[in-house]
N, C-alpha and C positions, 0 to 999 in steps of 0.2 A: 266423413272420411278421416281416418287416422293419418296424421302427418308424421313422418320421421324426422327427428331431430338428432343430429350427431352430437354427442357429449364430448366436449373438449378433454384431453389428457395432458397432464403436467408431468415432466420428467425431471429429475435431478441428475446432473452430470458432474463427475468429479474426476479431474485429471491430476494424477500424482507423478510429478516429473522424475522422482528419484527411485521409483519401485514399482513393481519388481525389476524392471530394466531401467538402469539410471541413465537418463539422456541429458543430464546437466553439462556434460562436456560438448554437446552439440547445440543446445538452445532449450527453449521452453515456449509456453504460451503466455501471454499477457492480455487482459482485457483492456488495457490502457497504454497509451502511447508515451513517449519520454516526456512530453510537456505535461500531460495529465499526471503522470508519476511524480514530476518535480513539484507540482502545485498542491499534492496531497497535504491535508491538515494533519498534524501529529502532536501528541503530547505525551509525557513520560512522568509516571507517579515519583515520589520522592521517598517512600518508605518501604524498605525491602523486606521488613518482617511485620506486616500488619497484624493486628489482633482484633478479630472480628467477634461480633456477639450473635449467637444463633439467631437466625430470622432476619439479619441485615440485609436490606435490598437497596439498590440505587436505579436510577432511571438514566439511560443513555439514549438521547434523541428520543425521549418520551416512551421507551421501551424498557420493561423491567429486566434487570440483571440480578439474579439470585433466586432464592435466598441464599446467603452465606451461611456458613457454620463456623464455629470456633476453632475448627481444625483446618480451615482452608489456608492454603499457601498461595503464593504468587501464581504458580502454575495452575492451581484451581481457578483462580480468578480469570486467568488467560483463557481457559476452557469455557468459563461461563460466559465471557463476552463472545467468543467465537461461536458458541452455540446459537447465538441470536444475530449473527452478522447479517444475515440476509434480510432481517428486519430493520436493523439499526443503521446498516450501510457503514460500520465501523468494525475493523479487525483489530486483534490484540496480539501482541508478540512480545517475547524477551529479547529485543534487539541488543538490550543492554543487560547482562547476566545479573538476575535478582530483582530486575524492575520490570514493570508493565508498560509498554508503549501502545497507545491507542492511535490508529491511522484511519482516516476517513478514505473509503474505496468506491462507495456505490451511492451517489456520485461522488467523484474523486476529491472535489472542491467543497464538499458539504461541511459546515462547521459542525463541530462536536459538543453537543449539550449535555451537561451532567449535573445531576441532582440527587440527593438522598431522598429515599422514599420512606424507609424504616430504619431506625438506627442512624449511625453515622459512618457508613463504610468509606465514603469518599475521604473523610478526615483521616481515617485509619490508613487509607492508602497514601496519603499525601497528595491528594488532588482537590482541586478547588471546585466548589458548586459555581458553574458558569453557564450562561444562556448560549454561549458558543465559542469555543476555541476556533480561531477563523484565519490563521496565518499559514501559508505553505512554505515549501522549500526551508526546512529547518537547518540551522547550522548549529552543530553540537560542538561544545568545548572540549578541550582535553581535560585532564585532572584538575579539579578545584584545589587550590592550595591554601596559603594563609596570607590573604590580602592585609595590607596595613592600613589602618584608619587614617585619612588624610591624603592617601596616595591616589593618584589619577591614572586613568586610561584616556586615550584620544580616539573616539570612535566617529568615523566619517567627518573629521575635521572639528569636532566638538569635545571638550574636556569634560569628563565624567568624574567627580570626586567621590571617593568611597567614604561614607559616614559609618561603616560597621565592617566586620570582617567576615560576616557569615553569607550564605547564599541569598538568604531573604534580602538582606539589606542591600546587597549588590544589585540583585534584581530591581529592587525600588529605585536605586540611584540611576541605573541605565533607563528605566521606564519614565523617570522624571524629565528626560531629554528626548524622548521618542519624537516629539513633533519636530524637533531640530534635526536629530540623528537619522531618523527614519527606521529606527531600530527598536524593537520590543524584546524583552527577556522573560523567561519563566524558568523556574527550577526544573531540571531534567535528571532523574536518578539522582546521584550525588554531585552532579555538575550543572551546567548552564545550557540552555537551549536559546539561541538568538534566532529571531526572524525579521525580515524588514517588511514594512507595510506594503510594498508593492513588488517584493520578490528580487530586488537588486542585491548585488553583493554587498559586503561590509569589509571596510578597511579601517584596520587598527594602525594609527600613527605611533609616534615615539612619545609615551608618557612617562610617568616616574619609573625610575629603574625597577624592573622586576614585576611591576604591577599587572602588566597583560599576562604574563606568565602564571601569576598567581591565581588568575581567574580561567586559566585553560587556553590562552590565546598567545600569540607573539607579536611583537611590535614590527611595523612596517610590513604588514602581511594582509593580503585580501582574502576574504573568505566567501565562498559562493555556493556552499552545499558539496556534497561528496559525488554527485552524479558527474562523471567524466563524459567527454564525447564518445568514447569507446563503449562506456556502459550504456549511454543513450541509444547508440546503435542497436547494441543487444536487445534493449527494450523494444525499439521499433521492430526488429525482426521477429521478436515473440509476439507483437501485436499484430504483425502481418500474417502469422500462422493463425491467430485467432480469427482474423478475417477470412482466411482460407477455410476454417470450420464453418463459419457462417455461410460462406458460399457453397460449399458442399451440401449442407443441410437444405439450403434454400433452393438447391437444384432439384429436389424432390418435393418438399412440401414449404409452405410459407408459414412459419411460426406466429402465433398470436401474441407470445409473450417470450421475451429473452433478457432475462435479468437476475435480481436476487443474488448478485456476486458475492462470492466470498473466496478470499486468498488467504494462504498462510505462508509463514516463512520470516525468518529474522532478517534485519537490515534491508527490508524493502521500504522502510521509511524515508530513507535518503535517495532512493533510486539506484543504489550501488548493487543490488542483488535481485534476480528475478524470483517470482513467486515460486514456492515449492509444490503447493497445491492450488488449483483452481476449481471453484464450484459454481455452478449456475443452474438456473431453472428454465426450461423450455416448454412453452405451451404449444401444443398442436390441435388445431380445431377439428381435424378429421383423421384421428389415429389410424384408420383403415387405409389411408393413403401412404402410410409409412412403410414402404416396401422399396427394397433396392435389390438388384441383381449383382452378382459378383462379377468383377472385371478381369481382364486379362492381366497377369502379373500377380494376382492374389491367389493365396494358396488353394482355394476350393476350385472345384469344377466351374468353368465359366458359364454365367447365367444362373447359377444356384441363387434362388430368392431367399432374402432375409426380410423378417417382418418385426414390426413393433420396436422393442428395445434393442434387439440384434440389428435391425436396419439403422436405427438411430446411432448406435455405437460404431457401426461401420462408416456411416456418413461422417461422423466427427473424427475418426481415425484416418480417413482418406485425406482430410485437411492437413495431417501431419506426415504424410508420406509424399507430398507434393511440395516442391519448392515455389516460392512467390517472389515476383519482381516488380517494383513499382517505385515511383518517386515519393519520397517521404519528408516531412518536415521534422527535422531532428534537433532537439534541444542542444544548444552549444554553450558550455559553461566557461569558455575562455574569457578571462577577465583582463581588463586593461586599467592601469593606474593612472588617474588624472588629477594631479595635485594630492589633495587629502581624500579623494573620493575614488572608487572603484566602480566599474561600469562593464557590462558586457555590450561591446559594440555591434555584435552580430549574434543575437541570442537564439536564433533559429536559422539552420543551414537546410537547403533543399538539397537531398542526396538521392541518387538512384541506388537502391539496395536490393539485395537478394536475401530472403530468408531461406536457409537451407532446410530441406526436409529432415525431420528427426530420425527417419529409418526409411527403408525401401518397401515397395508394395508386398514382396513376398514375405516380409516380416511384418505384416499389418497386425498379426495376431499377438506380436509382442507389444505393439502400441495399444492394442485392446487390452492387454493384461494390465496396463497402467491406468485404464478408464473404468469407471464404475457408472452405469446408467440405469436408474430405477424409476418406476412409476410411484409418484407421490400423492397423486390424487386426480380426481374427475371434477369438473366445475358443475 
């Protein structure tokens, strides 16, 4: 007797929040909540004009990026990284003009491992071969100036003396006190990126005159990252619409896979901006069950049957024309100064939030115009 075995089908879905219809003033979707976004690992290169050799290849989380050519610019490198995001879990952006920022997104707290495979592309980019960048909640300095040798800054109550005047030496000086200050530093573009070992804020006290300003910070100031409570709420609302999408798809079928997430957009690394595009893969064990009938309020005749990719597109779109309300844990970046330290006394707030629909059901075709759903393979 011949047995019938259904072959699973995998689809790639991409949401573009800015076009053809621009929904950025209403909201967006985010696969990540505000706490996950805050904890994302990120690192930025330091050479805005790399000179590659034809055939240069690097590894990101053991996945090949490249080969590069000697005509590659930073924009080309961003594209090369993002072509492999669903395999590396790392996205690239130009959050800082002229530089490339790498950010872990799938999973969001995954360390970023980098190494050269052929040639020395990391050195050209101004990145270090490491087994894993692992610190979240990046705190970016302002413009790096001309610090004086022998000057000092006070970081979390500890004096850090400058032995040199360039970014490399200042980074070394800060890291020599990491076990006391809880702060680590890496070069970032032409400036500094600071992280704390546990994600807590950083307090700059009163050091030598002008020393804090010379490295892009201010005296008597606490720093905790750029995500405000308001932007955290927006991220939560976008994540609620993501949950709405999942609920709508699962009302018809139970996906066997939902992942390989890729997002794009500048300034997502500090949680101050929502993604511009979100792509992900959906695996359906029985694609024949992927059928839905149009509903009251949708532009077609009620009960019109949609199949396959059309059905999946409609199910995703329905998640974006329906509001969603629930209690959420929202990241709260409110900082309190206690002596020479800064802390978040209430880092998570429970709030009842409503994520507004991006559009109405009668405009669901506009939502679908911003969606692309394609079959990418069969198991």
